[in-house]
C-alpha positions as CSV (number, residue, x, y, z in Angstrom):
1,M,-94.3,27.9,-254.4
2,P,-92.1,26.6,-251.6
3,A,-90.8,23.0,-251.8
4,Y,-91.6,21.1,-248.7
5,G,-91.1,17.5,-249.9
6,P,-93.1,15.1,-252.2
7,D,-95.8,13.8,-249.9
8,G,-98.5,16.4,-249.9
9,A,-97.4,17.7,-253.3
10,V,-97.8,14.3,-254.9
11,R,-101.3,13.8,-253.4
12,A,-102.4,17.3,-254.3
13,T,-101.1,17.0,-257.9
14,K,-102.8,13.6,-258.3
15,A,-106.0,15.0,-257.0
16,V,-105.8,17.9,-259.4
17,D,-105.0,15.6,-262.3
18,D,-108.0,13.4,-261.3
19,G,-110.1,16.5,-261.2
20,R,-109.0,17.5,-264.7
21,Q,-109.9,14.1,-266.0
22,G,-113.3,14.2,-264.4
23,G,-114.0,17.6,-265.9
24,S,-116.0,20.4,-264.5
25,D,-118.8,18.1,-263.3
26,M,-116.6,17.1,-260.3
27,V,-116.4,20.6,-258.8
28,A,-119.9,21.7,-259.9
29,K,-121.3,20.0,-256.8
30,I,-119.0,22.0,-254.4
31,E,-120.1,25.5,-253.5
32,I,-116.8,27.3,-253.2
33,D,-117.2,30.8,-254.6
34,E,-118.4,32.3,-251.4
35,T,-115.3,31.1,-249.5
36,K,-112.7,32.3,-252.0
37,D,-112.0,35.5,-250.0
38,D,-111.6,33.4,-246.8
39,L,-109.2,31.1,-248.6
40,R,-107.2,34.0,-249.9
41,Q,-106.8,35.4,-246.3
42,I,-105.8,31.9,-245.1
43,A,-103.3,31.7,-247.9
44,K,-101.8,35.0,-246.8
45,A,-101.6,33.8,-243.2
46,V,-99.9,30.6,-244.3
47,A,-97.4,32.5,-246.5
48,L,-96.4,34.5,-243.4
49,T,-95.8,31.6,-241.2
50,P,-92.2,30.4,-240.5
51,E,-90.9,27.3,-242.2
52,S,-89.9,25.7,-239.0
53,E,-93.2,24.4,-237.6
54,F,-94.1,20.9,-236.5
55,T,-94.8,18.0,-238.8
56,V,-98.6,18.3,-238.9
57,F,-98.6,21.9,-239.8
58,Q,-95.9,21.5,-242.4
59,K,-98.1,18.9,-244.1
60,I,-101.0,21.3,-244.1
61,R,-98.8,24.1,-245.5
62,M,-97.3,21.9,-248.1
63,Q,-100.6,20.6,-249.4
64,F,-102.3,24.0,-249.2
65,D,-99.5,25.7,-251.1
66,T,-99.8,23.0,-253.8
67,A,-103.6,23.5,-254.0
68,M,-103.4,27.3,-254.1
69,S,-100.9,27.1,-257.0
70,W,-103.8,25.7,-259.1
71,T,-106.1,28.6,-258.3
72,S,-105.0,30.4,-261.4
73,D,-107.1,27.8,-263.3
74,N,-110.6,29.3,-263.7
75,C,-112.1,25.8,-263.2
76,Q,-111.9,26.2,-259.4
77,K,-110.1,22.9,-258.8
78,G,-107.4,24.6,-256.8
79,W,-109.9,26.3,-254.5
80,T,-111.7,22.9,-254.0
81,L,-108.5,21.2,-253.0
82,A,-107.5,24.0,-250.7
83,K,-110.8,24.0,-248.9
84,R,-110.7,20.2,-248.6
85,F,-107.2,20.1,-247.1
86,L,-108.0,22.8,-244.6
87,A,-111.2,21.2,-243.6
88,E,-109.4,17.9,-242.9
89,H,-107.2,19.7,-240.4
90,D,-109.9,21.9,-238.8
91,I,-108.7,25.2,-240.3
92,H,-111.5,27.4,-241.4
93,K,-110.2,31.0,-240.9
94,P,-106.9,32.8,-240.7
95,E,-107.0,32.8,-236.9
96,D,-106.8,29.1,-237.0
97,V,-103.5,29.2,-238.8
98,V,-102.1,31.7,-236.2
99,S,-103.4,29.5,-233.4
100,R,-101.8,26.4,-234.9
101,V,-98.5,28.2,-235.3
102,A,-98.6,29.5,-231.7
103,D,-99.2,26.0,-230.4
104,S,-96.3,24.5,-232.4
105,Q,-93.9,27.3,-231.4
106,S,-94.9,26.7,-227.7
107,T,-94.0,23.0,-228.2
108,L,-90.7,24.0,-229.8
109,A,-89.9,26.2,-226.8
110,Q,-90.6,23.3,-224.4
111,V,-88.2,21.1,-226.4
112,A,-85.5,23.8,-226.3
113,L,-86.0,24.3,-222.6
114,S,-85.5,20.5,-221.9
115,L,-82.3,20.4,-224.0
116,R,-81.0,23.6,-222.4
117,I,-81.5,22.1,-218.9
118,G,-79.8,18.8,-219.8
119,L,-76.9,20.3,-221.7
120,G,-76.5,23.3,-219.4
121,A,-76.3,21.1,-216.3
122,L,-73.6,19.0,-218.0
123,F,-71.2,21.9,-218.3
124,V,-72.1,23.6,-215.0
125,V,-71.4,20.4,-213.1
126,G,-68.3,19.5,-215.2
127,G,-66.9,23.0,-215.1
128,F,-67.5,23.5,-211.4
129,S,-66.0,20.1,-210.5
130,K,-62.8,20.6,-212.5
131,L,-62.4,24.2,-211.5
132,S,-62.8,23.5,-207.8
133,Q,-60.1,20.9,-208.0
134,L,-57.7,23.0,-210.1
135,L,-58.0,25.9,-207.7
136,S,-57.3,23.6,-204.7
137,P,-53.5,23.2,-204.0
138,A,-54.2,19.7,-202.6
139,A,-56.1,18.4,-205.7
140,S,-54.6,20.5,-208.5
141,D,-51.7,18.2,-209.5
142,A,-54.0,15.1,-209.5
143,M,-56.5,16.9,-211.7
144,V,-53.9,17.9,-214.3
145,T,-52.4,14.4,-214.3
146,S,-55.9,12.9,-214.9
147,Y,-56.0,14.8,-218.2
148,T,-52.4,14.6,-219.4
149,S,-51.6,11.0,-218.5
150,T,-51.7,8.1,-220.9
151,S,-55.2,7.3,-219.7
152,G,-56.3,11.0,-219.8
153,Y,-57.9,13.0,-222.5
154,I,-55.0,14.8,-224.3
155,N,-52.8,12.7,-226.6
156,E,-49.1,13.4,-227.4
157,F,-49.9,15.3,-230.6
158,F,-52.1,17.9,-228.9
159,M,-49.7,18.0,-225.9
160,G,-47.1,19.3,-228.2
161,F,-49.5,21.5,-230.1
162,L,-51.0,23.1,-226.9
163,F,-48.0,23.2,-224.5
164,G,-45.0,23.1,-226.8
165,S,-42.3,25.7,-226.8
166,G,-43.7,29.1,-227.7
167,A,-47.3,28.1,-227.0
168,G,-47.5,30.1,-223.8
169,L,-49.8,27.7,-222.2
170,T,-49.4,25.2,-219.3
171,P,-51.7,22.3,-218.7
172,W,-53.0,23.9,-215.6
173,S,-53.8,27.3,-217.2
174,F,-55.4,25.6,-220.2
175,L,-57.6,23.3,-218.0
176,T,-58.5,26.2,-215.7
177,A,-59.6,28.4,-218.6
178,L,-61.6,25.5,-220.2
179,S,-63.3,24.7,-216.9
180,A,-64.3,28.3,-216.3
181,F,-65.6,28.5,-219.9
182,E,-67.7,25.4,-219.3
183,L,-69.1,26.7,-216.0
184,I,-70.0,30.1,-217.4
185,T,-71.5,28.9,-220.7
186,G,-73.3,26.1,-218.9
187,A,-75.0,28.7,-216.7
188,M,-75.8,30.8,-219.8
189,L,-77.5,27.8,-221.4
190,L,-79.6,27.2,-218.3
191,A,-80.6,30.9,-218.3
192,G,-81.2,30.9,-222.1
193,L,-78.6,33.6,-222.8
194,L,-76.8,33.6,-226.2
195,V,-77.9,30.0,-226.7
196,R,-77.3,29.8,-230.4
197,P,-73.7,30.9,-230.5
198,I,-72.9,28.7,-227.4
199,A,-74.6,25.7,-228.9
200,L,-72.7,26.1,-232.2
201,I,-69.4,26.4,-230.4
202,Y,-70.0,23.2,-228.4
203,A,-71.3,21.4,-231.4
204,F,-67.7,21.5,-232.8
205,L,-65.8,21.7,-229.5
206,L,-67.1,18.3,-228.4
207,W,-65.4,16.7,-231.3
208,T,-62.0,17.9,-230.0
209,F,-62.5,15.5,-227.1
210,V,-62.6,12.7,-229.7
211,I,-59.6,13.7,-231.8
212,S,-57.4,14.5,-228.7
213,L,-58.0,11.1,-227.0
214,P,-54.9,9.0,-226.6
215,V,-55.6,5.6,-228.1
216,V,-53.6,2.5,-229.2
217,T,-55.4,0.2,-231.6
218,T,-52.5,-1.3,-233.7
219,N,-52.4,-5.1,-233.8
220,G,-49.7,-6.7,-231.8
221,I,-48.7,-3.5,-229.9
222,D,-48.6,-3.7,-226.1
223,P,-48.4,-0.1,-224.9
224,G,-47.2,-1.2,-221.5
225,V,-49.2,1.6,-219.8
226,K,-52.8,2.1,-219.1
227,T,-54.5,3.8,-222.1
228,Y,-57.5,3.5,-224.3
229,M,-57.5,0.4,-226.5
230,A,-60.6,1.2,-228.6
231,P,-61.2,3.7,-231.4
232,A,-61.6,7.2,-230.1
233,M,-65.0,7.6,-231.8
234,L,-66.4,4.6,-230.0
235,V,-64.9,5.6,-226.6
236,Q,-66.3,9.1,-226.9
237,I,-69.5,8.3,-228.6
238,R,-71.5,10.1,-226.0
239,D,-69.7,13.3,-226.8
240,I,-70.5,12.8,-230.5
241,A,-74.2,12.4,-229.5
242,L,-74.0,15.5,-227.4
243,S,-72.6,17.4,-230.4
244,G,-75.7,16.3,-232.3
245,M,-77.9,17.6,-229.5
246,M,-76.1,20.9,-229.6
247,F,-76.9,21.2,-233.3
248,V,-80.5,20.5,-232.5
249,L,-80.5,23.3,-229.8
250,Y,-78.9,25.6,-232.3
251,G,-81.6,24.9,-234.8
252,L,-84.5,25.3,-232.3
253,G,-83.1,28.3,-230.5
254,S,-83.5,29.2,-226.8
255,G,-87.3,29.4,-226.8
256,I,-89.5,32.0,-225.2
257,R,-88.5,30.9,-221.6
258,S,-85.1,32.5,-222.0
259,V,-83.1,35.6,-221.4
260,D,-82.6,35.8,-225.2
261,Y,-86.3,36.4,-225.6
262,R,-86.5,39.1,-223.0
263,L,-83.4,40.9,-224.3
264,F,-83.6,40.5,-228.1
265,G,-87.3,39.7,-228.8
266,A,-89.1,37.0,-230.7
267,D,-87.0,37.4,-233.9
268,A,-83.8,36.3,-232.1
269,I,-85.3,32.9,-231.0
270,K,-87.1,31.9,-234.1
271,P,-86.3,28.2,-235.0
272,V,-84.1,27.8,-238.1
273,M,-84.6,24.0,-238.2
274,T,-87.9,22.2,-238.8
275,W,-89.0,19.7,-236.2
276,D,-88.6,16.9,-238.8
277,V,-84.9,17.7,-239.2
278,A,-84.4,18.3,-235.4
279,S,-86.1,15.1,-234.4
280,L,-84.2,13.1,-236.9
281,L,-80.9,14.5,-235.6
282,L,-82.0,13.8,-232.0
283,R,-83.0,10.2,-232.9
284,L,-79.6,9.6,-234.6
285,S,-77.7,11.1,-231.7
286,V,-79.3,8.9,-229.1
287,A,-79.5,5.8,-231.2
288,V,-75.7,5.8,-232.1
289,V,-74.9,5.7,-228.3
290,L,-77.1,2.7,-227.8
291,L,-75.8,1.0,-231.0
292,V,-72.2,1.3,-230.0
293,G,-72.9,0.2,-226.4
294,G,-74.8,-2.8,-227.7
295,L,-72.7,-3.9,-230.6
296,F,-69.4,-3.6,-228.7
297,A,-70.6,-4.6,-225.2
298,G,-67.8,-6.0,-223.1
299,M,-65.0,-4.5,-225.3
300,P,-62.4,-2.2,-223.6
301,N,-63.5,1.4,-222.8
302,I,-67.0,1.0,-224.3
303,K,-69.9,2.4,-222.3
304,T,-72.7,-0.1,-222.0
305,F,-75.7,0.8,-219.9
306,I,-77.5,-2.6,-219.7
307,E,-76.8,-6.2,-220.5
308,P,-77.2,-8.0,-222.8
309,G,-75.9,-5.7,-225.4
310,L,-78.3,-7.0,-228.0
311,L,-81.1,-5.4,-226.1
312,L,-79.5,-2.0,-226.6
313,V,-79.3,-2.7,-230.4
314,V,-83.0,-3.5,-230.5
315,V,-83.9,-0.3,-228.6
316,A,-81.6,1.8,-230.9
317,L,-83.4,0.4,-234.0
318,A,-86.7,1.1,-232.4
319,I,-85.7,4.7,-231.8
320,L,-84.9,5.1,-235.4
321,W,-88.1,3.4,-236.5
322,G,-90.4,6.3,-235.8
323,G,-93.9,6.8,-234.6
324,L,-95.2,5.3,-231.3
325,I,-92.4,2.7,-231.4
326,T,-89.9,5.4,-231.0
327,R,-91.8,6.9,-228.1
328,Y,-92.0,3.6,-226.3
329,A,-88.3,2.9,-227.0
330,A,-87.4,6.3,-225.7
331,G,-89.4,5.7,-222.6
332,F,-87.6,2.4,-222.0
333,T,-84.3,4.2,-222.5
334,C,-85.2,6.8,-219.9
335,A,-85.8,4.0,-217.4
336,V,-82.4,2.4,-218.4
337,L,-80.6,5.7,-217.9
338,L,-82.3,6.3,-214.6
339,V,-81.3,2.8,-213.3
340,Y,-77.7,3.3,-214.6
341,M,-77.4,6.8,-212.9
342,L,-78.8,5.5,-209.6
343,G,-76.3,2.7,-209.7
344,M,-73.4,5.2,-210.2
345,I,-74.3,7.2,-207.1
346,G,-72.0,6.6,-204.1
347,F,-72.4,7.7,-200.5
348,D,-68.7,8.3,-200.3
349,K,-68.9,11.1,-202.8
350,G,-70.4,14.5,-202.5
351,L,-73.2,16.0,-204.6
352,I,-70.9,17.4,-207.2
353,G,-68.8,14.3,-207.3
354,N,-71.9,12.1,-207.9
355,L,-73.3,14.5,-210.6
356,N,-70.0,14.7,-212.3
357,G,-69.9,10.9,-212.7
358,I,-73.3,10.9,-214.6
359,K,-73.3,14.4,-216.2
360,R,-73.3,13.0,-219.8
361,E,-76.1,10.6,-219.0
362,L,-78.1,13.6,-217.5
363,A,-77.8,15.4,-220.8
364,L,-78.7,12.3,-222.9
365,F,-81.7,11.8,-220.6
366,A,-83.0,15.2,-221.6
367,G,-82.9,14.3,-225.3
368,V,-84.5,10.9,-224.7
369,F,-87.2,12.5,-222.5
370,V,-88.1,14.8,-225.4
371,M,-88.6,11.9,-227.7
372,A,-90.7,10.0,-225.2
373,A,-92.9,13.0,-224.5
374,R,-93.9,13.9,-228.1
375,E,-94.0,12.7,-231.7
376,C,-90.7,12.1,-233.4
377,G,-91.4,13.7,-236.8
378,Q,-91.7,11.9,-240.1
379,L,-88.3,12.4,-241.8
380,W,-86.6,9.1,-242.5
381,T,-88.8,7.0,-240.3
382,A,-89.8,3.5,-241.4
383,T,-93.1,4.9,-242.7
384,D,-91.3,7.7,-244.6
385,L,-88.8,5.2,-246.1
386,A,-91.5,2.9,-247.2
387,R,-93.4,5.8,-248.8
388,R,-90.2,7.0,-250.6
389,L,-89.6,3.5,-251.8
390,R,-93.2,3.1,-253.0
391,D,-93.2,6.5,-254.8
392,G,-89.8,5.8,-256.3
393,T,-91.0,2.4,-257.6
394,N,-94.2,3.9,-259.0
395,C,-92.2,6.6,-260.7
396,A,-89.8,4.1,-262.2
397,I,-92.8,2.0,-263.4
398,Q,-94.4,5.0,-265.0
399,N,-91.2,5.9,-266.7
400,L,-90.9,2.4,-268.2
401,K,-94.4,2.5,-269.7
402,P,-94.7,3.5,-273.3
403,A,-95.7,7.1,-273.9
404,D,-99.5,7.6,-274.4
405,K,-100.6,8.6,-277.9
406,Q,-101.2,12.3,-277.8
407,F,-103.5,12.3,-280.8
408,E,-106.1,9.8,-281.6
409,P,-107.4,9.4,-285.2
410,A,-110.8,10.9,-285.8
411,E,-113.5,8.4,-286.2
């Protein structure tokens, strides 16, 4: 029997235990024999479904698997529980299972498409902007300097590692290759081509923008030049969040609206991550940006989207909370990002220049929009944490109770 977490299993096991205590009289009232064949067919359909469905179906499967594990008992309690669980979720025949899976896979595909658009646009815009300047004789030197200066993005350690003697690279050739890679892979994300390998590469590559940032945070040290005076992880917190979103995209795959689906078929785009896990990672990725912006508002090099910073902290906690609160908080965050991006637009800059200034916010907006548009899953929400605490407390109390006497003296 697959293990899908304690919630449904605990309830199913408790119901079975209650049934055992009640004896055969409890199930005698339920006519189940004529539906056993149907339940076996549904069990087969459930067993063939992927393990990466949305929360509601996962709960059904978890409870149903638990109930079906008891059908070896001839007392029919397992069959009773299975029928009861399925009836609660309007599943009465194998076709209902297939339909539910198709609906959830369609929703997964919509989520994947939203993330692909946001993340793909980020790298198309960024890659095109850098590449057009690097290939322009008038702008090339300024572009290289913006990356290699003390206020750029490559610190002394990586300058020596990448461009030292024998490396065979120059800053211009490195940045040109990187920009071309971003432009091409960004377009591939938009088209849905080789999404998983690209997402996995970027999930780790984005962290290099953190470790390569030139920073000075030692007390009493005046660098005497313009540079970053905050920890690199706080300065580049948006890139860390984008890394988390790339892991989500890797887990969900490219979806059916993709070139991957047309070239490689359905097997190539099957999700390898449950929505509970994906939504948790998405919530954490967005919330950490808001927490850093709120807690360190006004500090050097910290991106804060709205004042006061305390408001961002409250919104971040609401996103982590779960349920409708998360959806409302995500909707508010969408509005905040929209206002921020509109404020960054300047009439003295062209289209690419304007988009390049807000490209990270565009990608974050895609992730926040997903959370505002649908339920956020159940893993590590406030409700889930309360249930875990309650179950753990009950388990501890049960363990502290003296063992029941197994044999009572005959009267």
